[in-house]
C-alpha positions in Angstrom: 23.2 32.8 -0.5 21.3 36.4 -0.3 17.9 36.1 0.6 15.5 38.6 -1.6 15.0 41.2 1.3 18.9 41.3 1.4 19.1 42.2 -2.2 16.3 44.5 -1.9 18.3 46.5 0.6 21.1 46.8 -2.1 19.0 48.2 -4.6 19.0 52.0 -5.2 15.4 53.1 -5.5 14.7 56.0 -7.6 12.3 59.0 -7.0 9.4 59.9 -9.3 11.8 63.3 -9.6 15.0 61.8 -10.4 12.8 59.4 -13.0 11.4 62.7 -14.8 15.3 64.0 -14.7 16.3 60.9 -16.4 13.6 61.7 -19.2 14.7 65.2 -19.4 18.5 64.3 -19.8 17.6 61.9 -22.7 18.4 59.0 -21.1 14.5 57.7 -21.6 12.5 59.0 -24.3 8.7 59.2 -24.9 9.2 56.2 -27.0 10.7 53.7 -24.2 7.9 51.8 -22.9 8.8 52.1 -19.0 7.2 52.8 -15.7 8.3 53.4 -12.1 7.2 51.1 -9.4 8.1 51.1 -5.9 11.5 52.8 -6.8 12.2 50.6 -9.5 12.2 51.1 -13.4 10.5 48.2 -15.1 10.3 47.4 -19.0 6.8 47.2 -19.9 5.6 44.1 -21.9 5.1 44.7 -25.7 1.3 45.3 -26.7 -0.1 42.2 -28.6 -3.1 42.6 -31.0 -6.0 41.7 -28.5 -4.4 43.9 -25.9 -4.1 46.5 -28.3 -7.7 46.1 -29.5 -9.2 46.1 -26.0 -7.3 49.4 -25.2 -8.6 50.7 -28.3 -12.3 49.4 -27.6 -12.0 50.8 -23.9 -10.9 54.2 -25.1 -13.7 54.5 -27.8 -16.2 53.4 -25.1 -15.5 55.3 -22.3 -14.6 58.6 -24.5 -18.4 58.4 -25.9 -20.3 57.6 -22.8 -18.6 59.9 -20.6 -18.1 62.8 -22.8 -17.2 65.8 -20.5 -18.0 64.0 -17.2 -14.2 62.7 -17.1 -11.0 62.3 -19.1 -10.1 59.2 -20.6 -6.3 58.8 -20.0 -4.8 56.0 -22.3 -1.1 54.6 -21.1 -0.2 57.5 -19.7 1.4 58.1 -16.0 -0.3 58.7 -12.9 1.8 59.5 -9.7 0.9 57.7 -6.9 3.6 58.6 -4.3 7.2 59.8 -4.6 8.4 56.5 -5.8 5.8 55.5 -8.0 4.4 56.7 -11.5 2.7 53.5 -13.3 1.3 54.3 -16.6 -2.4 51.8 -16.5 -3.9 51.1 -19.8 -7.1 53.5 -18.8 -7.5 55.9 -16.3 -10.4 57.5 -16.0 -9.8 61.3 -14.3 -11.6 64.2 -12.9 -12.1 66.7 -15.6 -9.5 69.8 -15.0 -9.4 72.6 -17.6 -5.8 72.1 -18.4 -5.8 68.7 -19.0 -3.4 67.8 -16.4 -0.8 70.0 -17.9 0.2 72.1 -14.8 1.0 68.6 -12.9 0.5 64.9 -13.8 -2.6 63.2 -12.2 -2.4 61.6 -8.8 -4.6 59.5 -6.9 -7.2 62.1 -5.6 -7.6 62.7 -9.7 -8.3 59.3 -10.3 -11.9 57.7 -10.3 -11.1 54.3 -12.3 -8.0 52.5 -13.1 -8.2 49.9 -15.7 -5.1 47.2 -16.5 -6.0 44.7 -19.5 -3.7 41.9 -18.7 -2.5 38.9 -20.8 1.3 38.5 -20.2 1.1 41.1 -17.2 -1.6 39.4 -15.0 0.8 38.1 -12.3 2.6 41.5 -12.1 -0.6 43.4 -12.3 -2.1 41.5 -9.4 0.7 41.2 -7.2 2.4 44.1 -7.5 0.5 47.1 -9.1 -2.9 46.3 -7.5 -1.5 46.6 -4.0 0.1 49.9 -4.8 -3.1 51.0 -6.1 -5.0 50.3 -3.0 -2.3 51.7 -0.6 -2.6 55.0 -3.0 -6.5 55.0 -2.4 -7.4 54.6 -5.9 -11.1 53.9 -5.8 -11.9 51.2 -8.0 -9.3 49.1 -10.5 -10.7 46.8 -13.1 -8.5 44.1 -14.5 -9.7 42.8 -17.6 -8.0 39.3 -18.0 -7.8 38.6 -21.6 -6.6 34.9 -20.8 -10.0 33.7 -18.8 -11.5 35.7 -20.1 -13.1 38.1 -17.6 -13.3 41.4 -15.4 -12.1 41.6 -11.7 -13.5 44.7 -10.1 -11.8 45.7 -7.1 -13.2 48.4 -4.6 -12.9 49.6 -1.0 -9.2 50.3 -1.1 -7.4 49.2 2.4 -3.5 49.2 3.4 -3.4 45.5 2.5 -5.3 45.5 -0.5 -8.8 45.9 -2.0 -11.8 45.1 0.3 -14.0 44.1 -2.4 -13.7 41.9 -5.4 -16.2 40.7 -8.1 -15.4 38.7 -11.0 -17.6 39.2 -14.2 -17.8 37.0 -17.4 -19.1 37.4 -20.7 -23.2 38.1 -20.4 -22.8 40.2 -17.3 -22.8 43.7 -16.6 -20.6 45.9 -14.5 -21.1 50.1 -13.7 -18.0 52.2 -12.5 -18.7 53.0 -9.0 -18.3 56.7 -9.7 -20.5 56.7 -12.6 -23.7 54.9 -11.2 -25.8 55.4 -14.6 -23.3 53.8 -16.7 -23.5 50.3 -17.3 -21.3 48.1 -19.6 -21.1 44.6 -20.7 -18.0 42.6 -20.3 -18.5 41.7 -24.2 -18.7 45.2 -24.9 -15.3 45.7 -23.1 -13.7 42.6 -24.3 -15.1 41.9 -27.6 -16.3 39.0 -28.9 
């Protein structure tokens, strides 16, 4: 029987360039819910009502409160490296006059990433979070709709994040990049 490592060796790993070429060739469309992670193309889970509402709430809150201080990108790609282009639920990006038309955002452009997790919690924590840390994303929030809580990861290192704070309803959090901005956990998740 093959081990997982042996199976991994036999898999073809796509590059971001090849992934984009497949899209341009019509293999994938803009409506396909997929993302490239570590050279593999993953189908994303369907969006449920709670997830949809939370992302819509986050979009409104961040857009209103940040105004021109950042670009709030919703379920759009971020190129982390040559083999990974995830689509986080929210990416708070450095402002650019072209709104990233010339080139998709990369880790240097990201101020904060937010993943809203219900069915995808394990994948978000075990696959995407280490990749975000390895790429140097300074701060990631995982909004866990099951518990409900917000996990705040900071201090990216090669093996993961050095700092984790878990916050529940009734508590507040502040993005590192915007120290004057405070959100209540209930504001982010709804009642």
